[in-house]
C-alpha positions as CSV (number, residue, x, y, z in Angstrom):
1,M,0.0,0.0,0.0
2,N,1.3,3.4,-0.8
3,R,1.1,6.3,1.6
4,A,-2.1,7.7,0.1
5,S,-3.8,4.4,0.4
6,I,-2.7,3.9,4.0
7,L,-3.9,7.4,5.0
8,T,-7.3,6.8,3.2
9,A,-7.7,3.4,5.0
10,L,-6.7,4.9,8.3
11,A,-9.1,7.8,7.9
12,V,-12.0,5.3,7.3
13,S,-10.8,3.2,10.2
14,L,-10.5,6.1,12.8
15,L,-13.9,7.5,11.8
16,A,-15.4,4.0,12.1
17,L,-13.9,3.3,15.6
18,S,-16.9,5.3,17.1
19,V,-19.7,3.1,18.4
20,G,-23.3,4.9,22.2
21,V,-25.2,7.6,23.9
22,L,-25.6,11.2,22.9
23,R,-24.6,13.7,25.6
24,A,-24.0,16.9,23.6
25,Q,-23.1,18.2,20.2
26,S,-20.0,20.0,18.9
27,P,-20.3,23.8,18.5
28,Q,-20.4,23.6,14.7
29,T,-23.3,21.2,14.7
30,A,-25.9,24.0,14.3
31,L,-24.1,25.8,11.5
32,P,-25.5,25.1,8.0
33,A,-23.1,23.4,5.6
34,E,-22.7,26.4,3.4
35,Q,-21.1,28.3,6.3
36,V,-18.5,25.6,6.9
37,Y,-17.8,24.2,3.4
38,K,-17.2,26.0,0.1
39,N,-19.5,25.6,-2.9
40,I,-22.4,23.8,-1.2
41,Q,-25.4,23.8,-3.6
42,V,-27.9,20.9,-3.2
43,L,-27.4,20.4,0.6
44,K,-27.8,24.1,1.6
45,G,-29.3,24.3,5.1
46,T,-28.1,20.8,6.0
47,P,-26.2,20.8,9.4
48,A,-22.5,20.9,8.6
49,D,-21.7,17.8,10.6
50,Q,-24.0,15.8,8.2
51,I,-21.9,16.5,5.1
52,I,-19.2,13.8,5.7
53,P,-21.8,11.1,6.6
54,A,-23.6,12.0,3.4
55,M,-20.5,11.7,1.3
56,Q,-19.6,8.4,3.0
57,F,-23.1,7.1,2.1
58,M,-22.7,8.0,-1.6
59,T,-19.3,6.4,-1.8
60,S,-20.7,3.2,-0.3
61,S,-23.8,3.2,-2.5
62,L,-21.9,3.7,-5.7
63,G,-18.7,1.8,-4.9
64,V,-16.5,4.7,-5.6
65,R,-14.1,7.0,-3.6
66,C,-14.1,10.7,-3.0
67,E,-11.9,11.5,-6.0
68,H,-14.5,10.1,-8.4
69,C,-16.4,13.4,-8.0
70,H,-13.9,15.7,-6.3
71,V,-10.5,17.1,-7.1
72,E,-8.1,15.8,-4.5
73,G,-7.1,18.7,-2.2
74,A,-9.7,21.0,-3.7
75,F,-13.0,19.5,-3.0
76,D,-14.9,22.7,-3.7
77,K,-13.9,22.8,-7.4
78,D,-16.5,21.7,-10.1
79,D,-13.9,20.4,-12.6
80,K,-15.3,16.8,-12.8
81,K,-18.5,15.9,-14.6
82,P,-19.6,13.2,-12.1
83,K,-19.9,15.9,-9.4
84,K,-22.6,17.7,-11.5
85,M,-24.3,14.3,-12.1
86,A,-24.3,13.6,-8.3
87,R,-26.0,16.9,-7.6
88,E,-28.7,16.1,-10.2
89,M,-29.2,12.6,-8.7
90,M,-29.6,14.0,-5.2
91,Q,-32.2,16.5,-6.5
92,M,-34.1,13.6,-8.2
93,M,-34.0,11.5,-5.0
94,F,-35.3,14.4,-2.8
95,A,-38.1,15.1,-5.3
96,L,-39.1,11.5,-5.6
97,N,-39.3,11.1,-1.8
98,Q,-41.2,14.4,-1.5
99,N,-43.7,13.8,-4.2
100,S,-44.3,10.1,-3.8
101,F,-43.6,9.3,-0.2
102,N,-44.8,12.4,1.7
103,G,-41.3,13.6,2.4
104,E,-40.2,10.3,4.0
105,R,-36.8,9.0,3.0
106,E,-37.9,5.8,1.3
107,V,-35.6,6.0,-1.8
108,T,-31.9,6.4,-1.4
109,C,-28.8,6.2,-3.7
110,Y,-28.4,2.6,-2.7
111,S,-32.0,1.7,-3.8
112,C,-30.8,1.8,-7.4
113,H,-27.0,1.6,-7.4
114,R,-26.5,-1.3,-4.9
115,G,-22.8,-0.7,-4.7
116,A,-22.4,-0.2,-8.5
117,L,-21.5,3.0,-10.3
118,R,-24.1,2.2,-13.0
119,P,-27.4,0.7,-11.8
120,V,-28.5,-2.6,-13.3
121,A,-31.5,-2.0,-15.5
122,T,-32.3,-5.5,-16.5
123,P,-33.2,-8.3,-14.0
124,V,-30.4,-10.9,-13.6
125,I,-31.2,-14.4,-14.6
126,A,-31.1,-16.7,-11.6
127,A,-28.4,-19.4,-11.4
128,E,-29.3,-23.0,-11.9
129,G,-31.0,-24.5,-8.9
130,T,-31.9,-21.3,-7.2
131,T,-35.5,-20.7,-6.1
132,P,-37.2,-17.4,-5.1
133,T,-37.1,-16.6,-1.4
134,R,-40.0,-15.7,0.7
135,P,-40.2,-12.5,2.7
136,A,-38.5,-13.0,6.1
137,A,-41.6,-12.1,8.0
138,E,-43.4,-15.2,6.8
139,N,-40.8,-17.5,8.4
140,E,-39.6,-15.6,11.4
141,P,-39.4,-17.9,14.5
142,A,-40.4,-16.5,17.9
143,P,-37.5,-15.2,20.1
144,S,-36.3,-17.9,22.5
145,Q,-35.7,-15.4,25.4
146,S,-36.9,-12.0,26.7
147,A,-34.7,-8.9,26.7
148,D,-34.3,-9.1,30.5
149,E,-33.1,-12.8,30.3
150,I,-30.6,-12.1,27.5
151,L,-29.1,-9.0,29.2
152,N,-29.0,-10.6,32.7
153,K,-27.1,-13.5,31.2
154,Y,-24.7,-11.1,29.4
155,L,-24.1,-9.3,32.7
156,Q,-23.3,-12.5,34.6
157,A,-21.2,-13.8,31.7
158,V,-18.8,-10.8,31.9
159,G,-18.5,-11.0,35.6
160,G,-21.5,-9.5,37.3
161,S,-22.4,-5.9,38.2
162,A,-20.3,-5.9,41.5
163,A,-17.1,-6.6,39.5
164,I,-18.0,-4.2,36.7
165,E,-18.8,-1.3,39.0
166,K,-15.3,-1.5,40.4
167,I,-13.8,-0.5,37.1
168,S,-13.2,3.2,36.8
169,S,-10.5,3.4,34.1
170,E,-8.6,1.3,31.6
171,V,-5.4,1.6,29.5
172,Q,-5.4,-0.7,26.5
173,K,-2.4,-1.3,24.2
174,G,-2.3,-3.1,21.0
175,K,-2.3,-2.8,17.2
176,L,-4.6,-1.6,14.4
177,N,-4.5,-4.1,11.6
178,L,-5.4,-2.9,8.1
179,A,-5.3,-4.7,4.8
180,Q,-2.2,-6.4,3.4
181,G,-0.6,-6.8,6.8
182,V,-0.3,-3.1,7.5
183,Q,-0.2,-2.5,11.3
184,F,0.0,0.5,13.5
185,P,0.6,0.6,17.3
186,M,-2.2,2.1,19.3
187,E,-3.3,2.9,22.8
188,I,-6.9,3.3,24.1
189,Y,-7.6,5.3,27.3
190,L,-10.9,5.0,29.0
191,K,-12.3,6.7,32.1
192,Q,-15.7,7.0,33.7
193,P,-17.9,8.7,33.0
194,G,-17.9,8.4,29.2
195,M,-14.4,9.4,28.3
196,R,-12.3,7.6,25.7
197,S,-9.2,8.4,23.6
198,V,-7.8,6.3,20.8
199,V,-4.2,7.1,19.9
200,T,-2.8,5.6,16.7
201,H,0.9,6.0,15.8
202,L,1.8,6.4,12.1
203,P,5.0,7.2,10.2
204,S,3.3,10.5,9.2
205,G,2.1,11.5,12.7
206,V,-0.3,10.6,15.4
207,G,-4.1,10.0,14.8
208,F,-6.7,10.7,17.5
209,E,-10.3,9.8,18.2
210,T,-11.4,11.4,21.5
211,V,-14.7,11.7,23.3
212,N,-15.1,13.3,26.7
213,G,-18.7,12.6,27.5
214,Q,-19.9,16.0,26.0
215,S,-18.0,16.4,22.7
216,G,-15.8,14.3,20.4
217,W,-13.2,14.8,17.7
218,T,-11.3,12.8,15.1
219,L,-7.9,13.8,13.8
220,V,-6.0,12.0,11.0
221,P,-2.5,13.3,10.0
222,G,-2.7,15.4,7.0
223,R,-6.5,16.0,7.3
224,P,-8.6,18.6,9.1
225,L,-9.7,18.1,12.7
226,R,-13.3,16.8,12.6
227,G,-15.9,17.3,15.4
228,M,-18.1,14.3,16.0
229,N,-21.7,14.6,14.8
230,K,-24.8,13.4,16.5
231,G,-24.5,9.8,15.2
232,D,-20.8,9.6,16.0
233,L,-21.4,10.7,19.5
234,Q,-24.1,8.2,20.0
235,A,-21.7,5.6,18.7
236,A,-18.7,6.7,20.8
237,G,-20.7,6.5,24.0
238,I,-20.9,2.7,24.0
239,D,-17.2,2.2,23.5
240,A,-16.5,4.9,26.1
241,D,-18.6,3.2,28.8
242,V,-16.3,0.6,30.6
243,R,-19.5,-0.5,32.5
244,F,-21.7,-0.9,29.4
245,A,-22.8,-4.4,30.3
246,A,-24.3,-3.0,33.6
247,H,-25.7,0.1,31.9
248,V,-27.2,-1.3,28.7
249,K,-30.8,-1.6,30.1
250,T,-30.8,2.1,30.9
251,A,-28.8,3.3,27.9
252,F,-31.7,2.8,25.6
253,S,-35.4,3.7,25.9
254,E,-36.6,0.6,24.0
255,L,-35.2,-2.9,23.8
256,K,-36.9,-5.2,21.4
257,V,-36.0,-8.9,21.0
258,R,-35.6,-10.1,17.4
259,P,-35.6,-13.7,16.1
260,D,-32.5,-15.7,16.9
261,Q,-29.9,-15.9,14.2
262,Q,-26.8,-17.9,13.3
263,I,-23.2,-16.5,13.3
264,A,-20.4,-18.9,12.4
265,G,-22.6,-21.8,13.1
266,R,-23.6,-20.6,16.6
267,T,-27.1,-19.5,17.7
268,V,-27.2,-15.8,18.8
269,N,-29.9,-13.9,20.6
270,V,-30.6,-10.5,19.0
271,I,-31.8,-7.3,20.6
272,R,-32.7,-4.1,18.7
273,A,-32.0,-1.2,21.0
274,S,-33.1,2.3,20.2
275,N,-33.5,5.9,21.5
276,P,-35.8,8.6,20.2
277,N,-34.6,10.4,17.0
278,L,-31.5,8.2,16.6
279,P,-30.8,5.1,14.5
280,P,-31.2,1.7,16.2
281,V,-28.3,-0.4,17.5
282,E,-28.5,-4.2,17.0
283,L,-26.8,-6.4,19.7
284,Y,-26.0,-10.1,19.1
285,F,-25.3,-12.3,22.1
286,D,-23.9,-15.9,21.9
287,Q,-26.8,-18.0,23.3
288,Q,-24.4,-20.5,24.9
289,S,-21.8,-18.1,26.5
290,G,-24.1,-15.1,26.9
291,L,-21.3,-12.8,25.6
292,L,-21.7,-10.0,23.1
293,V,-20.3,-11.2,19.8
294,R,-21.6,-8.6,17.4
295,M,-23.0,-5.0,17.3
296,V,-24.5,-3.3,14.2
297,R,-25.0,0.4,14.4
298,Y,-25.9,3.1,11.9
299,V,-25.0,6.8,11.4
300,D,-27.7,8.9,9.8
301,S,-27.1,11.2,6.9
302,P,-29.3,13.3,4.6
303,L,-29.1,10.6,2.0
304,G,-29.4,7.4,4.1
305,R,-27.9,5.4,6.9
306,N,-24.2,4.3,7.0
307,P,-23.9,0.9,8.6
308,T,-21.0,-0.4,10.8
309,Q,-20.7,-3.9,12.0
310,I,-18.3,-4.8,15.0
311,D,-17.5,-8.4,15.7
312,Y,-16.0,-9.1,19.2
313,A,-13.7,-12.1,19.9
314,D,-10.9,-13.3,22.1
315,Y,-12.6,-12.6,25.5
316,R,-10.2,-12.7,28.4
317,D,-10.5,-12.2,32.1
318,V,-9.2,-8.8,33.4
319,A,-9.7,-8.0,37.1
320,G,-12.6,-10.3,37.4
321,I,-14.5,-9.3,34.2
322,K,-14.4,-10.7,30.7
323,Q,-13.7,-8.3,27.8
324,P,-12.8,-8.7,24.1
325,F,-9.1,-8.4,23.2
326,Q,-10.1,-8.4,19.5
327,W,-12.8,-6.6,17.5
328,T,-13.2,-6.3,13.7
329,V,-15.0,-3.2,12.3
330,A,-16.6,-3.7,8.9
331,Q,-18.1,-1.0,6.7
332,P,-19.1,-0.9,3.0
333,Q,-15.7,0.8,2.3
334,G,-13.7,-1.9,4.0
335,R,-12.7,-3.4,7.4
336,F,-10.0,-3.4,10.0
337,T,-9.2,-5.3,13.2
338,V,-8.0,-4.1,16.6
339,Q,-5.9,-6.6,18.6
340,L,-5.1,-5.8,22.2
341,D,-1.9,-7.1,23.8
342,Q,-2.3,-5.6,27.2
343,V,-5.1,-4.1,29.4
344,E,-4.6,-2.4,32.7
345,V,-7.6,-1.4,34.9
346,N,-8.0,1.3,37.5
347,V,-4.8,3.1,36.7
348,P,-4.5,6.9,36.8
349,V,-5.4,8.5,33.5
350,E,-5.1,12.3,33.4
351,E,-8.0,14.4,32.1
352,A,-5.7,15.9,29.5
353,K,-5.9,12.6,27.5
354,F,-9.5,13.5,26.7
355,A,-9.0,17.2,25.7
356,K,-9.7,18.4,22.1
357,P,-6.8,17.3,19.9
358,E,-4.7,20.1,18.5
359,A,-4.9,20.3,14.8
360,P,-1.6,20.6,12.9
361,P,-0.9,24.2,11.5
362,S,-1.5,23.1,7.9
363,A,-4.9,21.5,8.6
364,N,-7.8,23.3,7.0
365,G,-11.3,22.6,5.7
366,H,-12.2,21.9,2.1
């Protein structure tokens, strides 16, 4: 991988490391996009912190990268024809939803593109031996357990509330593993209530993802400092809560059990957790062990929801509680894995670790 590819992958990785509960928004959240970015046309009036999620949704839906529409280093320029086409397609989508679906977002870029630059206009002939599938609702089995039963089993599986409530801070050390064997050393600092800082060491500098319970920021070397938006903050709260297993019942206003599923040949219990005006979070618990093995969350954008799947593995006992030493984060743009080597609990962590990262002098918006 060349340097540009590594930085692009790292930018996706650090932005995706977020995964909880909204406490507050960054100061720029209320500003309209046209006051923060240059040459905003279709998305005028959209909160500025929704522009990056919208761009991420388009790249995932069409299977392209930013440079397909934008001039690298000068995103405001209109030199590329696909950028004009993208604006026309967004206007078409908004009009279709407004005129045919009472303004509800029923049609998105992905509805037609399905990860391809050019939508398939002709139905694909089925392969030999395939048969049409029925809608899932016709065959959904009833859940085997209630939400309380699943979450109580999870709490006991990780060590119980008494052991969990003793944990006030953690220092985790390990590696961020990208594609083709590329690795970067990293440390993760956590402290109650709701503070987390991920520090990744690169040849080109140090990357940060920091949340302090009220605000959050992401900094990738060579790129502008980004404040977390509403969805990122919701996401970051779960990772920042070292007592999440004990708090999950109160972290969400609604917990709905979905039908059991299979992951790698093992039965998992599924809970769909939600809060008002925020996308849901899906939690998957191994039916045998009771441990959390997968989380699927979404970040909203003006164009659609960006999904992130996190698979947890390698649970080990640390100070009387079990926690994953490995998790794999997968998004439409790619995936990466965090592998921890060491975890220390209840060690002093200074408040400065969770302060707003200082952007390099050359960083600026586009």
